[in-house]
C-alpha positions in Angstrom: 10.9 -15.3 63.5 11.9 -17.5 60.7 9.6 -16.8 57.6 9.3 -18.5 54.3 8.4 -15.9 51.7 6.1 -16.7 48.8 7.5 -16.0 45.3 5.1 -13.0 44.6 6.0 -11.4 48.0 9.7 -11.5 47.2 9.0 -10.1 43.5 6.7 -7.3 44.9 9.3 -6.4 47.5 12.3 -6.2 45.2 10.3 -4.3 42.5 8.5 -1.9 44.7 5.2 -3.3 43.5 2.2 -1.5 45.3 0.5 -4.9 45.5 2.6 -5.5 48.6 0.5 -4.6 51.7 1.8 -2.5 54.4 1.5 -5.4 56.8 3.5 -7.7 54.4 6.1 -4.9 53.8 6.5 -4.5 57.6 7.1 -8.2 58.1 9.5 -8.2 55.1 11.5 -5.2 56.4 11.5 -6.3 60.1 15.2 -7.1 60.7 14.1 -9.3 63.7 12.8 -11.8 61.1 14.9 -14.2 59.2 13.6 -14.4 55.6 13.8 -17.5 53.5 13.2 -17.9 49.8 12.8 -21.5 48.5 14.9 -22.7 45.7 11.4 -23.7 44.2 10.6 -20.0 44.1 13.9 -19.3 42.2 13.1 -22.0 39.8 9.6 -20.6 39.3 11.0 -17.2 38.7 13.6 -18.4 36.2 10.9 -20.2 34.3 8.6 -17.1 34.1 11.5 -15.0 32.9 12.4 -17.6 30.2 8.8 -17.7 28.7 8.4 -14.0 28.9 5.9 -13.6 31.8 8.3 -11.9 34.0 10.4 -8.9 32.8 13.5 -9.3 34.8 17.2 -8.6 33.6 18.7 -11.7 31.6 20.4 -13.7 32.8 18.0 -13.5 35.8 19.9 -15.6 38.3 22.7 -12.9 39.1 19.9 -10.4 39.7 18.0 -12.7 41.9 21.0 -13.5 43.9 21.9 -9.9 44.3 18.4 -9.0 45.5 18.4 -11.9 48.0 21.7 -10.5 49.4 20.5 -6.9 49.5 17.3 -7.9 51.1 18.6 -10.3 53.8 16.9 -13.2 52.2 18.3 -16.7 52.8 17.9 -19.6 50.4 16.0 -22.6 51.5 17.1 -25.7 49.6 14.8 -28.6 48.9 15.6 -31.4 51.4 14.3 -35.1 51.5 12.0 -34.0 54.5 10.3 -31.5 52.4 9.6 -34.1 49.7 8.2 -36.4 52.4 6.0 -33.5 53.6 5.0 -32.9 50.0 3.9 -36.4 49.6 1.6 -36.2 52.5 -0.2 -33.0 51.4 -3.6 -33.1 50.4 -4.2 -32.1 46.7 -5.8 -28.8 47.5 -3.7 -26.8 45.2 -2.3 -28.3 42.1 0.5 -25.6 41.5 3.7 -27.6 42.1 5.7 -24.5 43.4 2.9 -23.6 45.9 2.7 -27.1 47.1 6.5 -27.3 47.7 6.3 -24.0 49.7 3.6 -25.4 51.9 5.5 -28.7 52.3 8.8 -26.7 53.2 6.9 -24.5 55.6 5.4 -27.4 57.4 8.6 -29.4 57.6 10.6 -26.4 58.8 8.0 -25.1 61.2 7.8 -21.8 59.5 4.9 -19.5 58.6 4.5 -18.5 54.9 4.4 -14.7 54.0 1.8 -14.8 51.2 -1.1 -13.0 49.8 -2.5 -16.2 48.1 -5.7 -17.1 49.8 -5.2 -20.7 48.6 -2.5 -21.2 51.1 -4.7 -20.7 54.0 -6.5 -23.9 53.1 -3.6 -25.9 54.3 -2.6 -26.5 57.8 0.2 -24.0 57.8 0.5 -20.6 59.4 0.1 -17.9 56.8 1.0 -14.2 57.5 
């Protein structure tokens, strides 16, 4: 199954954070799943590192790229079709990164692996 992983799931998985549930961990580690991380998530991570809200090695980009490679996580670029899906989304959540993930998941026909209950308010499968 192709799965779009939410930013926090990726961070919890690569840092061994106990907030990652066993169900989410199993989906993340299942090699039958193709995992995708949006470039919007990478952007969000970089912003949080720069403003001091996320302690990762600096520069963070080589660390993120290495973790993506080691964890079989593919990058999902932002396409025009994703922006069209974004424009059509109701304004349930005002977080621009979460909204882009929902739009990408809808446009790509992928579920989102997320612990964020707000994601369930959209018409997109959430694992």
